[in-house]
C-alpha positions as a Python dict, from the first residue, in 0.01 Angstrom:
ca = {
    (1, 'M'): (0, 0, 0),
    (2, 'R'): (261, 202, 187),
    (3, 'I'): (499, 27, 424),
    (4, 'A'): (695, 210, 692),
    (5, 'V'): (1020, 46, 806),
    (6, 'L'): (1160, 127, 1149),
    (7, 'G'): (1531, 71, 1199),
    (8, 'A'): (1580, 101, 825),
    (9, 'T'): (1960, 135, 839),
    (10, 'G'): (2019, -184, 1038),
    (11, 'A'): (2119, -520, 891),
    (12, 'T'): (1763, -654, 891),
    (13, 'G'): (1593, -319, 835),
    (14, 'T'): (1787, -266, 512),
    (15, 'L'): (1656, -599, 382),
    (16, 'L'): (1301, -512, 490),
    (17, 'V'): (1322, -198, 277),
    (18, 'T'): (1458, -393, -20),
    (19, 'A'): (1203, -675, 10),
    (20, 'A'): (912, -432, 27),
    (21, 'L'): (1036, -228, -270),
    (22, 'D'): (1091, -548, -469),
    (23, 'Q'): (723, -628, -411),
    (24, 'G'): (630, -298, -573),
    (25, 'L'): (525, -137, -244),
    (26, 'A'): (580, 226, -154),
    (27, 'V'): (819, 245, 141),
    (28, 'T'): (896, 503, 407),
    (29, 'A'): (1234, 429, 568),
    (30, 'I'): (1251, 559, 925),
    (31, 'A'): (1592, 616, 1080),
    (32, 'R'): (1773, 851, 1311),
    (33, 'Q'): (2014, 918, 1023),
    (34, 'P'): (1803, 885, 707),
    (35, 'G'): (2093, 1002, 491),
    (36, 'R'): (2242, 655, 537),
    (37, 'V'): (1952, 501, 341),
    (38, 'P'): (2038, 474, -33),
    (39, 'A'): (1789, 647, -260),
    (40, 'R'): (1565, 420, -469),
    (41, 'P'): (1247, 470, -672),
    (42, 'G'): (941, 436, -447),
    (43, 'L'): (1140, 510, -132),
    (44, 'T'): (1088, 803, 105),
    (45, 'T'): (1325, 860, 397),
    (46, 'V'): (1222, 1023, 725),
    (47, 'A'): (1418, 1114, 1036),
    (48, 'A'): (1266, 995, 1365),
    (49, 'D'): (1373, 861, 1703),
    (50, 'V'): (1186, 606, 1915),
    (51, 'H'): (1245, 823, 2222),
    (52, 'D'): (1043, 1096, 2050),
    (53, 'P'): (696, 942, 1997),
    (54, 'E'): (570, 1245, 1808),
    (55, 'S'): (844, 1202, 1550),
    (56, 'I'): (738, 839, 1501),
    (57, 'A'): (374, 940, 1460),
    (58, 'R'): (473, 1193, 1194),
    (59, 'A'): (694, 940, 1017),
    (60, 'V'): (422, 672, 986),
    (61, 'A'): (146, 911, 876),
    (62, 'G'): (-18, 767, 565),
    (63, 'S'): (136, 422, 607),
    (64, 'D'): (-78, 107, 612),
    (65, 'V'): (170, -116, 797),
    (66, 'L'): (488, -63, 995),
    (67, 'L'): (765, -323, 980),
    (68, 'S'): (1024, -306, 1256),
    (69, 'G'): (1380, -427, 1227),
    (70, 'L'): (1469, -225, 1536),
    (71, 'G'): (1751, -381, 1734),
    (72, 'V'): (1981, -303, 2022),
    (73, 'V'): (2327, -181, 1932),
    (74, 'K'): (2619, -76, 2147),
    (75, 'G'): (2558, 268, 2289),
    (76, 'N'): (2177, 247, 2285),
    (77, 'P'): (2013, 372, 2604),
    (78, 'P'): (1833, 108, 2812),
    (79, 'G'): (1480, 19, 2706),
    (80, 'V'): (1511, 121, 2341),
    (81, 'L'): (1289, -168, 2221),
    (82, 'T'): (1014, -94, 2472),
    (83, 'A'): (1031, 276, 2386),
    (84, 'G'): (1004, 189, 2018),
    (85, 'A'): (710, -44, 2069),
    (86, 'Q'): (525, 210, 2280),
    (87, 'A'): (586, 486, 2026),
    (88, 'V'): (468, 266, 1741),
    (89, 'A'): (160, 144, 1929),
    (90, 'A'): (62, 504, 2000),
    (91, 'S'): (138, 628, 1648),
    (92, 'G'): (-193, 536, 1489),
    (93, 'V'): (-44, 314, 1218),
    (94, 'P'): (-311, 50, 1138),
    (95, 'R'): (-90, -260, 1163),
    (96, 'V'): (253, -352, 1297),
    (97, 'V'): (487, -641, 1216),
    (98, 'W'): (765, -656, 1475),
    (99, 'L'): (1087, -859, 1495),
    (100, 'G'): (1170, -1035, 1823),
    (101, 'A'): (1381, -1333, 1928),
    (102, 'V'): (1304, -1701, 1979),
    (103, 'G'): (1340, -1799, 2344),
    (104, 'T'): (1199, -1477, 2487),
    (105, 'G'): (848, -1416, 2609),
    (106, 'L'): (582, -1632, 2446),
    (107, 'S'): (831, -1849, 2255),
    (108, 'A'): (1034, -1946, 2562),
    (109, 'D'): (883, -2295, 2578),
    (110, 'V'): (937, -2351, 2205),
    (111, 'A'): (1307, -2273, 2233),
    (112, 'G'): (1376, -2502, 2526),
    (113, 'P'): (1582, -2469, 2847),
    (114, 'L'): (1926, -2442, 2684),
    (115, 'T'): (1829, -2141, 2474),
    (116, 'R'): (1657, -1976, 2769),
    (117, 'T'): (1968, -2024, 2979),
    (118, 'L'): (2199, -1882, 2712),
    (119, 'L'): (1975, -1582, 2661),
    (120, 'S'): (1961, -1515, 3033),
    (121, 'V'): (2342, -1519, 3048),
    (122, 'F'): (2445, -1338, 2729),
    (123, 'L'): (2144, -1107, 2680),
    (124, 'R'): (2058, -1062, 3045),
    (125, 'D'): (1993, -689, 3013),
    (126, 'E'): (1808, -714, 2680),
    (127, 'V'): (1560, -994, 2747),
    (128, 'P'): (1321, -793, 2970),
    (129, 'D'): (1325, -515, 2709),
    (130, 'K'): (1242, -762, 2431),
    (131, 'V'): (960, -921, 2632),
    (132, 'A'): (804, -586, 2720),
    (133, 'A'): (827, -463, 2360),
    (134, 'D'): (665, -780, 2225),
    (135, 'A'): (382, -757, 2477),
    (136, 'T'): (312, -398, 2375),
    (137, 'I'): (289, -490, 2007),
    (138, 'I'): (69, -796, 2071),
    (139, 'A'): (-165, -589, 2289),
    (140, 'A'): (-197, -342, 2000),
    (141, 'G'): (-298, -624, 1763),
    (142, 'G'): (36, -648, 1586),
    (143, 'T'): (229, -955, 1473),
    (144, 'V'): (560, -1046, 1637),
    (145, 'F'): (809, -1265, 1449),
    (146, 'H'): (1045, -1465, 1671),
    (147, 'A'): (1355, -1571, 1481),
    (148, 'G'): (1656, -1777, 1584),
    (149, 'M'): (2015, -1675, 1519),
    (150, 'L'): (2020, -1446, 1215),
    (151, 'T'): (2267, -1500, 932),
    (152, 'D'): (2358, -1316, 614),
    (153, 'G'): (2271, -1615, 396),
    (154, 'P'): (2037, -1620, 95),
    (155, 'L'): (1659, -1630, 94),
    (156, 'A'): (1532, -1977, 186),
    (157, 'P'): (1292, -2093, -91),
    (158, 'G'): (1097, -2324, 141),
    (159, 'R'): (1027, -2076, 419),
    (160, 'R'): (704, -2094, 618),
    (161, 'T'): (551, -1880, 889),
    (162, 'L'): (434, -2093, 1183),
    (163, 'T'): (217, -2018, 1483),
    (164, 'L'): (371, -2120, 1814),
    (165, 'D'): (153, -2429, 1847),
    (166, 'R'): (289, -2554, 1512),
    (167, 'T'): (651, -2467, 1580),
    (168, 'P'): (868, -2776, 1641),
    (169, 'R'): (1037, -2793, 1981),
    (170, 'R'): (1412, -2806, 1932),
    (171, 'F'): (1710, -2847, 2158),
    (172, 'F'): (1850, -2532, 1997),
    (173, 'P'): (1667, -2308, 1744),
    (174, 'G'): (1786, -2327, 1386),
    (175, 'R'): (1955, -2037, 1212),
    (176, 'V'): (1760, -1828, 965),
    (177, 'S'): (1883, -1570, 716),
    (178, 'R'): (1787, -1206, 749),
    (179, 'A'): (1667, -1220, 388),
    (180, 'T'): (1424, -1498, 481),
    (181, 'V'): (1299, -1306, 783),
    (182, 'A'): (1251, -992, 574),
    (183, 'A'): (1053, -1180, 307),
    (184, 'A'): (828, -1340, 569),
    (185, 'M'): (762, -1009, 743),
    (186, 'V'): (677, -832, 416),
    (187, 'E'): (443, -1117, 327),
    (188, 'E'): (267, -1073, 661),
    (189, 'A'): (246, -699, 601),
    (190, 'V'): (64, -762, 273),
    (191, 'R'): (-155, -1055, 378),
    (192, 'G'): (-218, -986, 747),
    (193, 'Q'): (-269, -1350, 847),
    (194, 'F'): (-151, -1345, 1208),
    (195, 'P'): (-278, -1034, 1390),
    (196, 'G'): (-219, -1032, 1764),
    (197, 'Q'): (7, -1338, 1750),
    (198, 'T'): (369, -1439, 1794),
    (199, 'V'): (496, -1652, 1506),
    (200, 'T'): (819, -1820, 1401),
    (201, 'I'): (990, -1886, 1069),
    (202, 'S'): (1082, -2225, 928),
    (203, 'S'): (1347, -2204, 658),
    (204, 'T'): (1333, -2571, 556),
}
């Protein structure tokens, strides 16, 4: 199985690459600056940009699943997540596992009113982009992971992937490590249990 990783130089994308390689999978790391991706056995690096859909299609050629750790960083043009989702959906890659955020879109009710309010205040310009990107991936049959606040902590040994109807309602979503998110997304890439769904991650 070959896994493509979008946003491979980001904090979560780097761990997606590592988790997939540690599972013995062949990995194509996709980044605007692929030279920033350290060389490892089993790893291919490809330059591509989400605002150039043809470059994404070329980058994912031959891949079975695409994992996205794409995020919004300072200096990104507006709509980068939606552009990425649209490029990926049109690329022809058979399956997509996408990272979103708890409290946006379909997980808004799970997160509760406090989280929704905070997101609307502090991520006011990003929330519509996240919601549109998620909807594009779901419509294409992909899986969207909604995680709470991400940390740099270790892999949680008791992690579980939960559908929204099984996700506990909380006053404020719990934190989850990027390593735990990466492991759960790679597991979904291999097993394909939740196509066309939004899911969350329990780290307890």
